[in-house]
Backbone as CSV, one residue per row, in Angstrom:
resi,resn,N_x,N_y,N_z,CA_x,CA_y,CA_z,C_x,C_y,C_z
1,UNK,-13.632,21.647,-11.914,-14.062,22.937,-12.464,-15.464,23.278,-11.967
2,UNK,-15.795,24.572,-12.028,-17.099,25.013,-11.549,-18.208,24.507,-12.454
3,UNK,-19.427,24.371,-11.887,-20.574,23.933,-12.670,-20.983,24.995,-13.680
4,UNK,-21.127,26.226,-13.177,-21.450,27.367,-14.036,-20.453,28.461,-13.733
5,UNK,-20.453,29.471,-14.557,-19.561,30.603,-14.316,-20.415,31.838,-14.144
6,UNK,-20.878,32.047,-12.898,-21.740,33.192,-12.624,-20.994,34.492,-12.847
7,UNK,-19.698,34.490,-12.525,-18.847,35.641,-12.801,-17.637,35.142,-13.572
8,UNK,-17.593,35.431,-14.853,-16.432,35.050,-15.647,-15.297,36.026,-15.375
9,UNK,-14.112,35.665,-15.804,-12.946,36.498,-15.529,-12.346,36.961,-16.851
10,UNK,-12.814,38.082,-17.408,-12.200,38.617,-18.619,-10.806,39.146,-18.321
11,UNK,-10.132,39.582,-19.359,-8.734,39.979,-19.214,-8.576,41.112,-18.196
12,UNK,-9.423,42.130,-18.284,-9.298,43.273,-17.372,-9.485,42.842,-15.924
13,UNK,-10.460,41.956,-15.680,-10.692,41.481,-14.317,-9.536,40.619,-13.842
14,UNK,-8.988,39.795,-14.748,-7.852,38.957,-14.379,-6.640,39.811,-14.014
15,UNK,-6.435,40.900,-14.742,-5.326,41.803,-14.434,-5.532,42.443,-13.064
16,UNK,-6.773,42.890,-12.768,-7.064,43.495,-11.464,-6.868,42.496,-10.343
17,UNK,-7.320,41.252,-10.557,-7.163,40.211,-9.555,-5.691,39.898,-9.312
18,UNK,-4.920,39.839,-10.385,-3.491,39.561,-10.264,-2.775,40.690,-9.530
19,UNK,-3.101,41.938,-9.870,-2.476,43.078,-9.194,-2.798,43.082,-7.705
20,UNK,-4.074,42.818,-7.359,-4.462,42.786,-5.952,-3.714,41.679,-5.210
21,UNK,-3.557,40.521,-5.853,-2.856,39.407,-5.218,-1.375,39.708,-5.042
22,UNK,-0.772,40.302,-6.061,0.655,40.635,-5.973,0.897,41.672,-4.880
23,UNK,0.041,42.690,-4.815,0.179,43.711,-3.778,0.058,43.108,-2.380
24,UNK,-0.870,42.197,-2.219,-1.065,41.586,-0.906,0.107,40.687,-0.539
25,UNK,0.582,39.890,-1.488,1.747,39.038,-1.216,2.968,39.885,-0.878
26,UNK,3.126,41.012,-1.572,4.239,41.913,-1.262,4.090,42.496,0.137
27,UNK,2.845,42.813,0.532,2.617,43.348,1.870,2.902,42.303,2.940
28,UNK,2.575,41.044,2.654,2.891,39.969,3.589,4.401,39.762,3.713
29,UNK,5.112,39.818,2.597,6.491,39.347,2.593,7.579,40.380,2.606
30,UNK,7.231,41.696,2.538,8.313,42.678,2.410,9.274,42.679,3.598
31,UNK,8.839,42.385,4.846,9.827,42.399,5.935,10.941,41.360,5.769
32,UNK,10.689,40.299,4.985,11.729,39.300,4.770,12.821,39.823,3.835
33,UNK,12.483,40.814,3.034,13.439,41.347,2.062,14.001,42.699,2.476
34,UNK,13.195,43.498,3.189,13.633,44.823,3.612,13.448,44.939,5.124
35,UNK,14.488,45.344,5.798,14.440,45.397,7.261,13.470,46.474,7.727
36,UNK,12.464,46.106,8.559,11.529,47.116,9.061,12.239,48.125,9.954
37,UNK,11.914,49.392,9.764,12.472,50.430,10.627,11.867,50.327,12.019
38,UNK,12.459,51.037,12.962,11.976,50.966,14.338,10.525,51.361,14.464
39,UNK,10.108,52.414,13.763,8.719,52.866,13.831,7.783,51.815,13.250
40,UNK,8.213,51.175,12.142,7.381,50.141,11.532,7.209,48.954,12.467
41,UNK,8.289,48.583,13.171,8.200,47.460,14.102,7.271,47.792,15.261
42,UNK,7.233,49.055,15.652,6.393,49.437,16.780,4.914,49.470,16.414
43,UNK,4.589,49.733,15.150,3.193,49.904,14.754,2.669,48.759,13.915
44,UNK,3.477,47.720,13.706,3.073,46.601,12.862,2.659,47.146,11.493
45,UNK,1.495,46.718,10.975,1.040,47.210,9.667,0.078,48.380,9.801
46,UNK,0.018,48.996,10.992,-0.928,50.093,11.181,-0.656,51.246,10.230
47,UNK,0.609,51.422,9.828,0.942,52.516,8.933,0.641,52.229,7.482
48,UNK,0.949,51.006,7.030,0.767,50.722,5.606,-0.561,50.053,5.285
49,UNK,-1.274,49.508,6.296,-2.535,48.823,6.022,-3.571,49.718,5.344
50,UNK,-3.736,50.994,5.776,-4.704,51.836,5.057,-4.370,52.002,3.580
51,UNK,-3.087,52.058,3.270,-2.700,52.171,1.863,-2.972,50.873,1.120
52,UNK,-2.697,49.743,1.772,-2.996,48.442,1.154,-4.487,48.329,0.892
53,UNK,-5.293,48.702,1.907,-6.743,48.644,1.753,-7.200,49.575,0.636
54,UNK,-6.607,50.772,0.584,-6.988,51.745,-0.441,-6.650,51.261,-1.841
55,UNK,-5.657,50.386,-1.971,-5.307,49.840,-3.283,-6.113,48.590,-3.602
56,UNK,-6.344,47.736,-2.590,-7.000,46.456,-2.830,-8.488,46.633,-3.112
57,UNK,-9.174,47.491,-2.330,-10.624,47.631,-2.491,-11.012,48.128,-3.890
58,UNK,-10.353,49.161,-4.450,-10.688,49.544,-5.827,-10.405,48.439,-6.843
59,UNK,-9.372,47.624,-6.580,-9.091,46.525,-7.498,-10.194,45.473,-7.450
60,UNK,-10.750,45.211,-6.254,-11.886,44.296,-6.160,-13.088,44.867,-6.915
61,UNK,-13.318,46.176,-6.747,-14.407,46.812,-7.498,-14.141,46.748,-8.996
62,UNK,-12.869,46.867,-9.378,-12.516,46.820,-10.802,-12.819,45.453,-11.402
63,UNK,-12.701,44.394,-10.597,-13.015,43.054,-11.096,-14.480,42.987,-11.511
64,UNK,-15.370,43.474,-10.628,-16.801,43.444,-10.929,-17.135,44.390,-12.079
65,UNK,-16.534,45.587,-12.084,-16.813,46.548,-13.154,-16.334,46.025,-14.503
66,UNK,-15.183,45.343,-14.501,-14.679,44.781,-15.761,-15.644,43.752,-16.320
67,UNK,-16.251,42.954,-15.431,-17.200,41.949,-15.894,-18.515,42.577,-16.325
68,UNK,-18.901,43.674,-15.650,-20.096,44.395,-16.097,-19.897,44.940,-17.499
69,UNK,-18.730,45.544,-17.735,-18.440,46.104,-19.058,-18.341,45.024,-20.120
70,UNK,-17.822,43.847,-19.724,-17.665,42.751,-20.685,-18.957,41.975,-20.885
71,UNK,-19.981,42.280,-20.079,-21.250,41.567,-20.202,-21.215,40.167,-19.637
72,UNK,-20.235,39.871,-18.751,-20.112,38.523,-18.204,-20.728,38.387,-16.818
73,UNK,-21.383,39.434,-16.320,-22.062,39.386,-15.036,-23.381,40.122,-15.187
74,UNK,-24.436,39.599,-14.574,-25.737,40.231,-14.697,-26.325,40.474,-13.322
75,UNK,-27.553,40.977,-13.308,-28.200,41.325,-12.042,-28.391,40.099,-11.155
76,UNK,-28.629,38.953,-11.767,-28.826,37.741,-10.970,-27.550,37.367,-10.228
77,UNK,-26.415,37.463,-10.911,-25.149,37.124,-10.269,-24.823,38.109,-9.148
78,UNK,-25.103,39.405,-9.370,-24.831,40.411,-8.342,-25.724,40.178,-7.127
79,UNK,-27.012,39.857,-7.371,-27.933,39.597,-6.263,-27.484,38.379,-5.470
80,UNK,-27.087,37.319,-6.175,-26.631,36.108,-5.492,-25.343,36.370,-4.724
81,UNK,-24.433,37.141,-5.336,-23.183,37.478,-4.664,-23.456,38.268,-3.388
82,UNK,-24.393,39.224,-3.457,-24.739,40.003,-2.275,-25.343,39.132,-1.181
83,UNK,-26.232,38.212,-1.564,-26.875,37.348,-0.579,-25.860,36.435,0.111
84,UNK,-24.999,35.787,-0.682,-24.021,34.870,-0.105,-22.950,35.614,0.693
85,UNK,-22.603,36.830,0.258,-21.637,37.626,1.022,-22.217,38.009,2.381
86,UNK,-23.515,38.335,2.397,-24.170,38.638,3.669,-24.181,37.409,4.569
87,UNK,-24.434,36.235,3.975,-24.404,35.002,4.760,-22.997,34.730,5.297
88,UNK,-21.993,34.926,4.445,-20.612,34.716,4.880,-20.223,35.676,5.989
89,UNK,-20.651,36.949,5.857,-20.358,37.923,6.903,-21.054,37.570,8.200
90,UNK,-22.306,37.087,8.114,-23.037,36.695,9.316,-22.375,35.502,9.993
91,UNK,-21.895,34.551,9.203,-21.202,33.397,9.783,-19.929,33.839,10.487
92,UNK,-19.238,34.811,9.915,-18.045,35.348,10.578,-18.418,36.035,11.888
93,UNK,-19.541,36.743,11.884,-19.966,37.444,13.095,-20.380,36.469,14.189
94,UNK,-21.024,35.376,13.796,-21.472,34.394,14.777,-20.325,33.575,15.345
95,UNK,-19.284,33.407,14.547,-18.167,32.557,14.997,-16.854,33.155,14.521
96,UNK,-16.393,34.233,15.133,-15.173,34.916,14.664,-13.896,34.148,14.997
97,UNK,-13.789,32.934,14.489,-12.556,32.163,14.650,-12.384,31.534,16.010
98,UNK,-13.479,31.424,16.816,-13.348,30.861,18.154,-13.010,29.382,18.058
99,UNK,-11.830,29.009,18.582,-11.385,27.603,18.611,-11.428,26.964,17.231
100,UNK,-11.190,27.762,16.186,-11.181,27.210,14.842,-12.556,27.020,14.231
101,UNK,-13.605,27.456,14.910,-14.972,27.287,14.407,-15.265,28.389,13.400
102,UNK,-15.001,28.099,12.115,-15.171,29.095,11.063,-15.899,28.468,9.874
103,UNK,-17.229,28.383,9.949,-17.985,27.750,8.862,-17.967,28.534,7.558
104,UNK,-17.576,29.809,7.613,-17.579,30.609,6.389,-16.621,30.058,5.342
105,UNK,-15.559,29.374,5.744,-14.604,28.842,4.778,-15.258,27.802,3.876
106,UNK,-16.144,27.002,4.435,-16.851,26.021,3.620,-17.734,26.711,2.584
107,UNK,-18.361,27.827,2.974,-19.192,28.576,2.034,-18.358,29.122,0.887
108,UNK,-17.171,29.652,1.174,-16.306,30.183,0.116,-15.925,29.073,-0.867
109,UNK,-15.539,27.920,-0.324,-15.126,26.796,-1.165,-16.264,26.324,-2.062
110,UNK,-17.443,26.117,-1.461,-18.565,25.580,-2.220,-19.093,26.606,-3.211
111,UNK,-19.082,27.897,-2.826,-19.504,28.938,-3.758,-18.595,29.004,-4.975
112,UNK,-17.272,28.919,-4.743,-16.343,28.902,-5.862,-16.496,27.665,-6.714
113,UNK,-16.800,26.531,-6.063,-16.968,25.268,-6.793,-18.153,25.327,-7.749
114,UNK,-19.266,25.875,-7.288,-20.488,25.864,-8.085,-20.532,27.017,-9.081
115,UNK,-20.098,28.212,-8.649,-20.309,29.403,-9.476,-19.046,29.938,-10.146
116,UNK,-17.895,29.323,-9.905,-16.706,29.727,-10.630,-15.672,30.451,-9.787
117,UNK,-14.457,30.524,-10.316,-13.331,31.100,-9.570,-13.505,32.576,-9.285
118,UNK,-13.985,33.332,-10.279,-14.179,34.764,-10.072,-15.211,35.030,-8.993
119,UNK,-16.300,34.267,-9.014,-17.338,34.416,-8.007,-16.788,34.074,-6.624
120,UNK,-16.041,32.962,-6.527,-15.480,32.556,-5.245,-14.518,33.578,-4.684
121,UNK,-13.715,34.180,-5.554,-12.751,35.185,-5.114,-13.453,36.403,-4.520
122,UNK,-14.421,36.952,-5.246,-15.131,38.134,-4.767,-15.978,37.790,-3.546
123,UNK,-16.570,36.596,-3.516,-17.375,36.166,-2.371,-16.543,36.130,-1.093
124,UNK,-15.368,35.521,-1.155,-14.522,35.446,0.029,-14.101,36.815,0.528
125,UNK,-13.681,37.676,-0.384,-13.213,39.003,0.011,-14.351,39.846,0.592
126,UNK,-15.514,39.851,-0.074,-16.633,40.661,0.405,-17.185,40.138,1.729
127,UNK,-17.197,38.823,1.908,-17.706,38.258,3.156,-16.853,38.705,4.337
128,UNK,-15.537,38.733,4.160,-14.666,39.206,5.232,-14.915,40.682,5.525
129,UNK,-15.148,41.454,4.485,-15.423,42.885,4.660,-16.734,43.095,5.415
130,UNK,-17.776,42.364,5.014,-19.074,42.479,5.676,-18.970,42.019,7.128
131,UNK,-18.280,40.891,7.358,-18.116,40.395,8.716,-17.392,41.389,9.610
132,UNK,-16.390,42.072,9.055,-15.651,43.075,9.838,-16.534,44.261,10.183
133,UNK,-17.399,44.673,9.253,-18.308,45.781,9.538,-19.309,45.402,10.619
134,UNK,-19.793,44.160,10.587,-20.790,43.718,11.569,-20.178,43.633,12.959
135,UNK,-18.981,43.100,13.050,-18.355,42.852,14.357,-17.490,44.000,14.851
136,UNK,-17.292,45.018,14.023,-16.370,46.086,14.394,-14.919,45.637,14.314
137,UNK,-14.669,44.634,13.488,-13.317,44.091,13.373,-12.502,44.718,12.268
138,UNK,-12.703,46.009,12.029,-11.938,46.712,10.996,-10.608,47.145,11.600
139,UNK,-9.528,46.716,10.992,-8.205,47.042,11.494,-7.159,46.770,10.437
140,UNK,-5.897,46.887,10.780,-4.836,46.680,9.777,-4.795,45.271,9.224
141,UNK,-5.467,44.332,9.876,-5.496,42.947,9.402,-6.541,42.731,8.303
142,UNK,-7.513,43.643,8.152,-8.647,43.400,7.270,-8.268,43.188,5.806
143,UNK,-7.434,44.045,5.180,-7.115,43.780,3.768,-6.436,42.438,3.565
144,UNK,-5.643,41.993,4.536,-5.003,40.683,4.429,-6.043,39.564,4.528
145,UNK,-7.003,39.712,5.456,-8.065,38.719,5.581,-8.908,38.646,4.309
146,UNK,-9.231,39.803,3.745,-10.068,39.836,2.549,-9.416,39.104,1.387
147,UNK,-8.141,39.397,1.147,-7.472,38.775,0.013,-7.247,37.284,0.247
148,UNK,-6.876,36.898,1.458,-6.634,35.483,1.722,-7.922,34.682,1.586
149,UNK,-9.046,35.234,2.083,-10.335,34.567,1.914,-10.738,34.522,0.440
150,UNK,-10.382,35.568,-0.314,-10.646,35.546,-1.752,-9.913,34.406,-2.438
151,UNK,-8.679,34.155,-2.032,-7.934,33.030,-2.610,-8.579,31.695,-2.262
152,UNK,-9.197,31.613,-1.063,-9.899,30.381,-0.676,-11.018,30.090,-1.668
153,UNK,-11.862,31.110,-1.941,-12.945,30.923,-2.896,-12.443,30.647,-4.301
154,UNK,-11.358,31.299,-4.678,-10.771,31.079,-6.008,-10.330,29.625,-6.162
155,UNK,-9.656,29.095,-5.145,-9.182,27.706,-5.207,-10.336,26.720,-5.281
156,UNK,-11.467,27.068,-4.640,-12.626,26.188,-4.720,-13.112,25.980,-6.140
157,UNK,-12.923,26.981,-7.006,-13.336,26.863,-8.404,-12.275,26.291,-9.315
158,UNK,-11.120,25.932,-8.765,-10.016,25.438,-9.586,-9.903,23.920,-9.606
159,UNK,-10.687,23.231,-8.791,-10.584,21.773,-8.738,-11.098,21.155,-10.037
160,UNK,-10.569,19.992,-10.436,-11.049,19.339,-11.663,-12.468,18.815,-11.503
161,UNK,-13.090,18.501,-12.605,-14.461,17.993,-12.579,-14.520,16.657,-11.846
162,UNK,-15.556,16.500,-11.054,-15.798,15.253,-10.323,-17.222,15.299,-9.826
163,UNK,-17.667,14.197,-9.269,-19.020,14.153,-8.727,-19.066,13.159,-7.579
164,UNK,-20.154,13.217,-6.830,-20.361,12.260,-5.758,-19.327,12.359,-4.653
165,UNK,-18.932,11.204,-4.143,-18.004,11.146,-3.026,-16.620,11.665,-3.399
166,UNK,-16.225,11.501,-4.667,-14.917,11.989,-5.099,-14.867,13.507,-5.001
167,UNK,-15.926,14.164,-5.451,-15.987,15.620,-5.394,-15.953,16.107,-3.947
168,UNK,-16.770,15.500,-3.094,-16.803,15.906,-1.687,-15.451,15.653,-1.028
169,UNK,-14.814,14.527,-1.379,-13.500,14.229,-0.826,-12.468,15.270,-1.220
170,UNK,-12.468,15.674,-2.496,-11.531,16.700,-2.949,-11.759,18.018,-2.215
171,UNK,-13.014,18.424,-2.097,-13.325,19.685,-1.429,-12.960,19.639,0.053
172,UNK,-13.214,18.489,0.689,-12.897,18.362,2.115,-11.388,18.419,2.347
173,UNK,-10.627,17.729,1.509,-9.166,17.748,1.653,-8.625,19.150,1.389
174,UNK,-9.163,19.808,0.356,-8.750,21.188,0.086,-9.101,22.087,1.268
175,UNK,-10.281,21.876,1.861,-10.676,22.658,3.027,-9.727,22.470,4.191
176,UNK,-9.235,21.254,4.373,-8.288,20.991,5.458,-6.995,21.783,5.248
177,UNK,-6.432,21.694,4.051,-5.171,22.399,3.797,-5.360,23.908,3.787
178,UNK,-6.527,24.382,3.356,-6.792,25.816,3.373,-6.882,26.323,4.802
179,UNK,-7.445,25.505,5.709,-7.495,25.901,7.106,-6.116,26.156,7.678
180,UNK,-5.143,25.334,7.283,-3.760,25.547,7.714,-3.126,26.722,6.972
181,UNK,-3.359,26.783,5.673,-2.760,27.828,4.835,-3.188,29.212,5.297
182,UNK,-4.470,29.362,5.644,-4.983,30.669,6.052,-4.240,31.183,7.291
183,UNK,-4.108,30.327,8.307,-3.404,30.754,9.511,-1.926,30.975,9.278
184,UNK,-1.317,30.107,8.487,0.107,30.223,8.184,0.421,31.542,7.511
185,UNK,-0.469,31.968,6.619,-0.249,33.219,5.899,-0.650,34.430,6.728
186,UNK,-1.772,34.334,7.431,-2.269,35.497,8.168,-1.336,35.904,9.307
187,UNK,-0.620,34.951,9.903,0.317,35.316,10.973,1.377,36.292,10.499
188,UNK,1.660,36.287,9.207,2.730,37.129,8.686,2.392,38.614,8.736
189,UNK,1.114,38.947,8.930,0.790,40.376,8.968,1.318,41.018,10.252
190,UNK,1.563,40.213,11.300,2.052,40.806,12.551,3.375,40.215,13.037
191,UNK,3.709,38.988,12.629,4.864,38.301,13.215,6.177,39.068,13.069
192,UNK,6.515,39.654,11.918,7.823,40.318,11.803,7.984,41.535,12.705
193,UNK,6.904,42.000,13.334,6.967,43.264,14.061,6.927,43.091,15.579
194,UNK,6.993,41.842,16.062,6.940,41.599,17.498,8.154,40.835,17.991
195,UNK,8.285,40.777,19.307,9.375,40.033,19.936,8.762,38.913,20.769
196,UNK,8.975,37.665,20.345,8.327,36.523,20.975,9.315,35.583,21.657
197,UNK,10.592,35.904,21.604,11.596,35.062,22.231,12.670,34.647,21.246
198,UNK,13.736,34.077,21.761,14.852,33.654,20.916,14.418,32.546,19.955
199,UNK,14.886,32.649,18.730,14.705,31.647,17.678,13.265,31.511,17.183
200,UNK,12.357,32.331,17.675,10.997,32.312,17.129,10.533,33.716,16.741
201,UNK,11.426,34.696,16.839,11.091,36.067,16.472,11.810,36.459,15.190
202,UNK,11.271,37.470,14.538,11.933,38.039,13.376,13.223,38.709,13.820
203,UNK,14.306,38.446,13.088,15.614,38.997,13.442,16.020,40.003,12.365
204,UNK,16.010,41.303,12.674,16.437,42.293,11.683,17.879,42.033,11.243
205,UNK,18.107,42.095,9.952,19.440,41.878,9.415,19.745,40.436,9.069
206,UNK,18.928,39.485,9.551,19.132,38.078,9.205,18.657,37.828,7.779
207,UNK,19.103,36.724,7.204,18.681,36.389,5.848,17.213,35.959,5.856
208,UNK,16.606,35.986,4.676,15.211,35.562,4.552,15.042,34.108,4.974
209,UNK,16.033,33.257,4.639,15.956,31.840,5.009,15.993,31.670,6.522
210,UNK,16.839,32.424,7.204,16.922,32.335,8.669,15.624,32.785,9.329
211,UNK,15.062,33.871,8.842,13.802,34.343,9.403,12.657,33.396,9.082
212,UNK,12.731,32.750,7.939,11.698,31.774,7.596,11.728,30.587,8.556
213,UNK,12.933,30.134,8.909,13.072,29.050,9.888,12.514,29.481,11.235
214,UNK,12.804,30.724,11.643,12.259,31.237,12.902,10.733,31.288,12.868
215,UNK,10.208,31.654,11.710,8.749,31.715,11.612,8.129,30.329,11.704
216,UNK,8.744,29.347,11.094,8.228,27.977,11.173,8.210,27.506,12.630
217,UNK,9.255,27.840,13.370,9.282,27.486,14.801,8.146,28.193,15.546
218,UNK,7.986,29.479,15.271,6.929,30.256,15.920,5.562,29.645,15.614
219,UNK,5.344,29.319,14.358,4.055,28.759,13.944,3.793,27.426,14.635
220,UNK,4.818,26.577,14.691,4.647,25.263,15.314,4.350,25.376,16.807
221,UNK,4.923,26.392,17.465,4.759,26.529,18.912,3.482,27.262,19.307
222,UNK,2.989,28.134,18.442,1.903,29.017,18.869,0.602,28.869,18.089
223,UNK,0.659,28.479,16.833,-0.527,28.593,15.979,-1.032,27.290,15.393
224,UNK,-0.191,26.281,15.309,-0.569,25.106,14.544,-1.775,24.387,15.158
225,UNK,-1.897,24.390,16.491,-3.035,23.712,17.123,-4.336,24.410,16.754
226,UNK,-4.333,25.751,16.821,-5.508,26.544,16.439,-5.871,26.295,14.981
227,UNK,-4.860,26.310,14.109,-5.125,26.137,12.684,-5.552,24.720,12.350
228,UNK,-5.050,23.738,13.094,-5.508,22.360,12.896,-6.983,22.232,13.253
229,UNK,-7.411,22.977,14.289,-8.832,22.964,14.643,-9.670,23.525,13.497
230,UNK,-9.211,24.646,12.895,-9.924,25.227,11.756,-9.922,24.259,10.582
231,UNK,-8.768,23.641,10.322,-8.651,22.712,9.202,-9.574,21.512,9.385
232,UNK,-9.586,20.946,10.587,-10.426,19.777,10.840,-11.903,20.134,10.788
233,UNK,-12.257,21.320,11.310,-13.657,21.721,11.284,-14.128,21.918,9.845
234,UNK,-13.318,22.586,9.020,-13.692,22.787,7.622,-13.794,21.456,6.897
235,UNK,-12.846,20.553,7.167,-12.861,19.225,6.559,-14.155,18.492,6.904
236,UNK,-14.518,18.463,8.187,-15.701,17.721,8.630,-16.984,18.385,8.140
237,UNK,-17.008,19.717,8.118,-18.199,20.426,7.658,-18.479,20.129,6.188
238,UNK,-17.432,20.177,5.365,-17.612,19.866,3.944,-17.946,18.390,3.756
239,UNK,-17.320,17.531,4.532,-17.528,16.092,4.389,-18.966,15.699,4.704
240,UNK,-19.543,16.272,5.764,-20.873,15.849,6.199,-22.005,16.716,5.657
241,UNK,-21.732,17.990,5.363,-22.786,18.875,4.874,-22.552,19.335,3.445
242,UNK,-21.428,18.932,2.845,-21.104,19.392,1.501,-22.128,18.967,0.464
243,UNK,-22.612,17.730,0.544,-23.560,17.234,-0.460,-24.858,18.023,-0.468
244,UNK,-25.552,18.195,0.677,-26.784,18.995,0.622,-26.541,20.465,0.275
245,UNK,-25.407,21.022,0.718,-25.127,22.416,0.392,-24.845,22.589,-1.104
246,UNK,-24.086,21.667,-1.680,-23.852,21.723,-3.127,-25.153,21.567,-3.890
247,UNK,-26.010,20.674,-3.419,-27.302,20.467,-4.079,-28.128,21.745,-4.049
248,UNK,-28.126,22.431,-2.904,-28.896,23.667,-2.788,-28.335,24.757,-3.696
249,UNK,-27.007,24.907,-3.716,-26.395,25.938,-4.555,-26.615,25.630,-6.034
250,UNK,-26.565,24.355,-6.403,-26.776,24.000,-7.812,-28.227,24.199,-8.216
251,UNK,-29.147,24.019,-7.277,-30.548,24.314,-7.569,-30.720,25.807,-7.851
252,UNK,-30.033,26.628,-7.068,-30.077,28.074,-7.303,-29.496,28.407,-8.669
253,UNK,-28.384,27.756,-9.029,-27.744,28.058,-10.317,-28.630,27.659,-11.482
254,UNK,-29.375,26.547,-11.335,-30.273,26.130,-12.416,-31.421,27.118,-12.580
255,UNK,-31.985,27.561,-11.462,-33.108,28.492,-11.543,-32.670,29.863,-12.033
256,UNK,-31.447,30.261,-11.672,-30.935,31.540,-12.157,-30.553,31.475,-13.624
257,UNK,-30.243,30.261,-14.105,-29.908,30.049,-15.529,-28.799,30.987,-15.987
258,UNK,-27.652,30.943,-15.270,-26.540,31.817,-15.625,-25.993,31.526,-17.021
259,UNK,-26.033,30.258,-17.420,-25.460,29.887,-18.711,-26.448,29.972,-19.867
260,UNK,-27.686,30.351,-19.586,-28.675,30.409,-20.649,-28.436,31.609,-21.545
261,UNK,-28.609,31.400,-22.828,-28.429,32.491,-23.783,-29.759,33.225,-23.978
262,UNK,-29.672,34.544,-23.992,-30.894,35.339,-24.211,-31.324,35.244,-25.672
263,UNK,-32.620,34.975,-25.872,-33.170,34.880,-27.227,-34.393,35.775,-27.325
264,UNK,-34.480,36.502,-28.415,-35.600,37.405,-28.622,-36.445,36.877,-29.776
265,UNK,-37.742,36.789,-29.540,-38.654,36.288,-30.563,-39.481,37.438,-31.145
């Protein structure tokens, strides 16, 4: 569990987070249930991505607004969220996934670990948004990247309490699997709409199970090496730098005193 809860998740924020996640999962998976029309296959998600973005971004804002209304987020948490999101965006700009070199994933995990699941979720999503603005990487893939990175930060705050080498080991192992999970999921934003060869392409009219098998083949042949590089890099980064980074973030949390109760004399 997180050390402090810089951003708590009241009911309204939890509902917004759930709706955003459900919408994104539906956007990832609808081609498995409904056959894409010819125009949809030709444009990938270029047609529906603006609508997904238009729905997801207000829901992310609703999470923060719900916490503002509930009194569970203050100026210190917003300032810290802005600073870390800028750092995450800068890390994305410096290393936009080249050969799996993506240090921002470690930041999402550690931020969620120290400051809570809600903080990690918003941190991951905003960092991807900032990174896209810096690099000019705004496209139909952006809402999918934002939500998937948000889940990375959310998972960082879901681990059980631990300390020392056990804590670092848990975070490093989670970072490894997240490196694979991110690529496995992100490929779905474009895979159903292209033709990559027999038995590795989406087949219109085939069952969801058949297309899932084709996707596994496609992933094993084209993406797994890249994603293993990301997974191993995140694992090693957390393993060797996780302790000092956690120490620094926890020092910030102590000085910010997120859990301190206001008292008037």
